[in-house]
N, C-alpha and C positions, 0 to 999 in steps of 0.2 A: 622410804618407795609405796607405804600403802595406806589407800585414801580412804582406807576406816579400819582399823586396830586388826581383824581377822583378812584381810584382804592383800592378793600384792600386785596387784597393779591398778584394780578399780571396781566398779558391780557389773566385769561385761559379762553380758548374754549371748544367746544363741543365737540373737539376731541384729547382731552390730556391723557397723561401717566406718568405712574412715568421710567424711564429707569430699564430693566431689574428685574423687581418686580414679586416677585408670592405674592398669598394670604398670606401665611404664613409668608412672608418676617416682619421681625420685628426690623433688626439688618442692619445698612447700614454701608460699610467699604467703606470708598471713598481716594485715593493715589493722590496724587497731581503733578504730574511731569514737570518740566520744562528745557526742551531741550537747549542745547547749542545753540547759535544761527546761527554756521556755520555747524552743526551736525542735523538739525532737519528731511532731508532726510532719516539722517542714523538712527536715533532712530526711526521714521514709518515701515522702514526694519527691524528693531533691533526686534521690537513688531512683525510685522507679522509673521518672523523670529521663536520666544516666541511659538504664538499660531501654527503655522503649528506643532511641537513637540507635543504640546498640545493633538491635534485632531490625531494625528500618537497613542500616549499614550491611546486615548478613556476620556483622563479628564472630568469630569463633571459641573467642577465651574464655573460657566459662567461671564463673566462681559461685562460692555462695555465700551467703548473709548468715548469724547467727548473732543473736541478744544473749548479751548478760543475764540470767538468774540469780548471781551471786557474785560479791566483788564489787568495783566501778560499773555505773551504769554505764556500758559501752556496746557496739558493733563489734561483731570481724568479720573481716572479707578474710577466705580463704580462697585462694588459689595453688593449685597445683601445675607442675611443669615436666618434660621429664628430660631438659638439657637446661643449658646455662643461657644459649644462644636466646631461648622463649622469651628468657627476660628481655630483651632487645627489642623483641614485637610489642607492638601498642597496640589496644584492645583493637583501636578502628583508627586506619591511616588517615587521615584529612585528605593528602595529594590526592588517593583514590576515592575518597568521597566530600568534592569540595561541597555540594548540596548540601551535609550533614556537619560541619566543620564547626559554625554558628551555636547548632543547636550543640553541639556535643560540648565545646565551650561551655556556654549556657546554662544547661545543666552542671556542669563540675561546678560553675562559678556557686551556684544554688548548693548544692553538697558542701563547701568549703565556707560559707557564711553561715548555715547552719548549725557547723562542727566547732567544736571547744576546742580537741586536741587530736593531732594524730600521732602514730608509731608504727612503723613497719620492724616486721621481723623477717628471716629468711633461715627454713630450716633445708637440712641434709636427711634422708631416710637412713634408719637404720637397718636396711631390709633383714639380718638375721637374726633382728630380735621382735620380726613383725612379721604378721600373717599375709598374706597377699591380699592386697587391695581392691576395695568397691566401689563404685560409682555412688552405690547407696547412701542415700540420709538418712538418718535416724532424726527421730523427733529433740530429742536434747545429746547435749556431746559433752561429756565428763575431759578437763583438759586439768594435768597436773604439770608441773615446772618442779624441775630438781636441780638443782646447782651442785656440783660434788667440787670436792677442794681441790685446788693448781694442778695441776698434771696428774691428776686420775682420772680425768676425760674415757681413756682409752682399756682403763680397768674396769670404770663402770658400764659402759658400754660391754667389754667382755663377758660380764656375768649376764648381763640381762638375753647376749646372743646364746647363751649356754644353759640357764636356768629357765627364763621364759616361756620359749616355741613349744618345749617337749609338754610343759604343763596347759599350754591353750587348748595344741591339739588333742594333748589325752580328756580334757572337758569339753572337748566339739565344738567350740567356740570360733564363731565366721569373723570376729578382728580383734586384732590389738596392733596398733602400731608403736614404735619409738623412732622421735625423731631427736637433732641433735644439733643446735644453731650455728649458724656459721655467718650469717651480719646480724647487726641488730642488737645484739643484746650479749653476753658473757660466752663465751665459747667453749666451757665448762659448766655449761649447760642443756640439759635434753629435754623433750614436751614428751608424754606419756597420753597416749589419746582413747576412748573408749566412748562407745552410742548406747543410749536407752532409751525403752519408749518413754517410757517413764519411771519417776523419783520410788515407785514402787519397789522397785528394783530392786535397792537396798536393805529391803527387809530381810531380804533371804541370803542364804551362805551364799558367799564368795566360790562362783566353779572350779575356777584356777586355783583357787590355796586346796581346797577340796582333792585337787586330782595331784597336787604336790604333793600332800601328805605332811604331816606334823613336824616330821624330822628335814626333811626337804628342806621345808619352810623355812624352820626355824637355822640352818645352817644357811638358806640363801641372806634372811634378814642379818647376819653375822655377818655374811660379806659386804654389805651395800651399805650396816648403817656406818662405818667409819667413812665411809666415802663421802657420805651427803653433808652439805652443807646446810643448806636450806631448802624447804620443799612447802610451794601452798596448792589449791584446788580451786577451780572455780568450774562453775557447770553455766552452756549455752543452750539458748533454743533455737532449733533452725527454721529460719525464715523463708520459705520457698517463695511468697511474694515479691520477697526483696532480690531475689537471687539470680541468678543470669543464667540459666543453664537451656540445652537443647529442648526445644518442643515435646509435645510428649504426642507419640505418635499411635 
């Protein structure tokens, strides 16, 4: 579960935040898009065009965009919801804004034309293993996907709930969250998120590991290692110019 050998969760910093999250958010929708290599700028322009139409229609389903700094050259769209019913609501209802229907369809088509592939995953927050969510967006996002052996998802979640939050609180962290896949990938898969101001944060010691202490950290590692089948990490950069967020007051 370690992002680096001496860390227990990532390089979680004192000013971390989860992207576009609210205190009531429990469901996270993530769309992975990989633009065509020669159409990246077209892809960005199409997203800006799409957001402009949403703004005209007064849409209030907010989302953030993140560009990959590692792994495939892809973009993440992250959208948080309080209930499953929220997923039934379109970002902008054409019948309510008939004058914008053509513009919205055109912008959506431009995104599709510039895009090479797309996949979607829906996750549910593991609240007892996470600190309270915040609506702030850090410059960088560290994402770790962990797949545990079949039949042991509950065991893994229970360990996170028991061992991680006390260490996070003792270290004075502002953010740490754990999510479990519900649709779109293996159900025994978890996503762990942490934000950061810059890469240099990884040069220092991991505060949560220090707060846990060597003996407790060793016991924690012994418990989770037999459960993990595979894990991988990626880093993303926040793209505010491509995100659809409330206007700043």
